[in-house]
Structures are given as structure tokens and as C-alpha cells.
C-alpha positions, 0 to 999 in steps of 0.5 A, spaced: 230 506 223 228 509 216 232 509 210 236 514 208 236 520 202 240 518 196 244 525 194 242 526 187 243 532 182 238 534 176 239 537 170 236 542 166 238 543 159 236 548 155 238 549 148 237 556 144 230 556 144 229 555 151 227 548 151 230 543 156 233 536 154 228 530 156 229 523 155 225 517 156 226 513 162 226 506 164 223 504 170 229 502 175 228 498 181 224 502 186 223 509 181 217 504 178 215 509 172 207 508 171 206 508 163 206 515 160 210 519 165 216 516 163 219 523 160 225 525 165 231 531 165 237 527 167 239 526 173 244 522 177 247 520 184 253 525 187 259 522 189 261 523 196 267 528 193 264 531 188 261 538 187 254 539 185 256 542 178 261 536 177 256 531 179 252 535 174 257 535 168 259 528 169 251 526 169 250 529 163 255 526 159 254 519 162 247 519 160 247 524 154 254 524 151 254 532 152 259 536 154 259 543 152 254 546 156 255 553 159 253 553 167 246 557 168 244 556 175 244 552 181 239 551 186 241 552 194 235 548 197 235 541 196 228 537 194 226 531 196 221 525 193 220 518 196 220 512 192 213 509 191 212 502 194 217 497 192 217 490 192 221 488 187 229 485 186 234 488 190 237 494 186 242 499 188 236 504 190 233 499 195 237 502 200 234 509 200 227 511 202 227 516 195 233 522 193 234 529 195 236 533 189 240 540 187 238 542 180 243 545 176 241 549 169 246 549 163 245 552 156 247 546 150 253 549 147 254 544 142 252 540 136 246 536 136 250 531 133 254 530 140 247 527 143 249 520 144 243 516 148 246 510 147 252 511 150 254 506 155 253 509 162 259 505 166 256 499 167 249 501 167 244 500 161 243 507 157 238 512 162 233 513 155 231 509 150 229 517 146 229 524 147 227 530 144 227 538 147 220 540 150 218 546 153 220 546 161 212 548 163 211 541 160 215 537 165 211 536 171 206 533 166 210 528 163 214 525 169 212 520 174 207 523 180 212 521 185 217 526 182 212 531 180 212 537 186 220 537 185 219 538 177 214 544 179 219 547 184 225 546 178 220 549 173 219 555 178 227 556 179 229 556 172 223 559 168 227 565 167 231 560 162 224 557 158 222 560 152 216 561 149 212 555 147 
């Protein structure tokens, strides 16, 4: 029997210039991140009783401190990725083959001073060590290769919200 996919939501948060929030992520369990491919957009698990937008807002707040964001779009499709081979210590993601995601696009409507990547994320350490605004089209080349096909789909789905770079 193969392992299930973990339901997950990804967030493309656009600023007024059409760039997306990107954070430098830490490796976590089976999501082994090779050096140089450690930038990603916020993402996280979906609770069984949550709708996609609620989960996206919760994850965005947990990982970035951001609560001021206007909904732009939500993908209808689920896009999946498999974790690379992993033989490390047990981790909460070890029970899954990978993640299946729906993505939500928001426009940041707050002040940059509200962004706080050091904010505690429940019992988890911070998701990101640094952040910056980046062109959406650059994101597939900055993400771990096992997530790249999903990021390419995100670029196509949300290209209309991206600014020129």
C-alpha cells in the first residue's frame, strides 16, 4: 500500500508591484531542500474542517504574520508532488508520500512592517530564515526540484497578477 498525499495549500502573495512573497525555507523531514533551491512561497497543511481560503489565511498568518490580504483567485485543481527519498528521523510528514495542493492568490494590502517571519508557528520553529519580494516567473528555478512542476503550474495560473520585472 502506498502512502497518501497530505492535503496542503500554497499561497502566492502579490505586492502592489506584482512580485510574490518568497521565503528562504529550512529543510524539514522528507522535504529535503538542496542548497540553492531553498526559496519558496508560504504553504501548509489543511485541517479536515477548513476550506481552502481559510487554511491559506491561517498559514499565511502563521508563517509571515500577514493578516491583511485581498483574495484574488483560487485554483480548482489539486497539484501533487512526491517527497524525495528520505531515511532521516521520524517526522510529521513521514506518513505521507508527498503533498497535494490547491493554491490561493492574494494581494498584500497591509504594511511591510507587519511581516514577521520570526513569529512562532505553534510548536514549530519559524518556516523562513529570510524573505523578499520576487518575480513570480523566477520561483520555479528557486524551489527544490521535486516541487518545480507544481510551481510552473502556479506561474501559469497566476501570471495575470504578476508585474513586469
